[in-house]
C-alpha angles and dihedrals in degrees: 000000000000090000091052092048089052092050093048089054091055104047116171107265120184112233115236093253095053116102114244119228114249099217122195122236132198101276097204131032133166121198132189146084109292094013089127088077090067091063093100094057090043093054099040097080089048094054106105096197141317095282094053103075133194112242114213115204104199132182106252090228084082095053108127091007130123094256093067091059089058094057106111100234120181134174110336098345112150135213117209114192114212131187115236093194091106135041114270113266135207092235089052089055091048092051092050092049092049091049093051092048091048095047098048133043094219139024117289121251087244151324119251119197117201114181143044130320094296094057094041091051091049091050091052093047095047091050089054097045093050088070101029122069127236134024124329088238088070090064099050103122140047123323098341095133114094105170122068115252122238119264111293136180130201123209112178119207093184128038131229114055097084088218089131092067107025128102093227137078111201115217138177106233133186092269106016148012106241139138131250093238111188147129089254096055098076117101119255091216134015127195113203109192112164090197089070091065094062115116098030109146117252097247094049091045089054099044094046092046090050089055086064093044092051090047087059097045092050094045095046093046094043129110090232091063116137136162092269097054093036094057092055095038095052092050093048091047092054092046091052090052090050093050098043102033109027102057098234123189110272097250093049091046091053092051095046095046090051089053091045089055091050094048092042090055090048091050092067096044089089097025134024145244122254151205100342094050094045093051095042088059087062091052092048094048096049103030104022092239112168116254100244097049091040090057090050093048091054099037094058088068098046102086088123090064104028108023099164094042094049091049090054090045091057090050089054092047091053096044093053095036094235118166115200119217114264137210092021091146097035097108101034121128127234088257090054092054091047090053094051092046092049092051092048096047092052088071093082099164090057092052094045090051091049100042110012132247093313092055093129090070090059105030096058122161088251092055093049092047091053090054095045090051090061093056 
């Protein structure tokens, strides 16, 4: 607690002479039950001509379902069904880009992602790599993209990740898990239809919503905190508490969680996440653990860093009778732990936000190993 009080007293404040980052935002967003049915009229002005299709990347859970029949296909538009069972990968992006370039003589009119964080991140990455040469792994990092992406639209079917609003697309690469974080990543249009989140299983609803909750805790407790990120983070934090602790009617809960996800994503636009996200990247890279559940598995052991947030997290676990997996790291080798630690420690902005400029004195390999060993 003393460490956190000290950090809160020394928030990162930009000096007057420092240049402020001019972050992009989603320029157009539509919200409301049934708003998905307006997709056709939204896309029509963006269609260049009949030979420049829209490519719809759709979670394969919807294959053969009613939602697919509502997708406004015209001319040679194409639906590509994608499994979201695993984290999105750089080689998966590269394969999709190669397929689109092989199937069509010119660039599509746009890429439309319909699904959860995995599908939305793939849609963002594909839209970037269609106009930037090389492999997507070459763009993992901050501001490495130099050519504008093609038009792309995000339509979340589960709430919590904030992928619909963020300027990053998180990918598992050959040597690291890291986002393509750039001004060209952000969607040009987002469709927020709470009806699309009906039918999500309880566990996935919880883990993805906790991704949002943990976003907020890490942003609000971070040393990068400022009035911009705080205003969004506080609203998302309160919405998460309403949804997961107040027992709202289902329709109201869907709407509020969708708004929590949006605000949670906005809260880190001008700040960052922290310890749980950094360490969950290590779990994902080595073990393929999905992002939401990975955050939860780490966060439960972070009372030292986020005491109030972890206490609320345990309340939510109990209320919804969620049991997190145990002994995930029980049989890992020393090399396995070293790999996870290396991946996590590469995310320097996350650690600086969480612990300040001297974060390396706190987030030592030994400290991270001791936390991983509890999972």
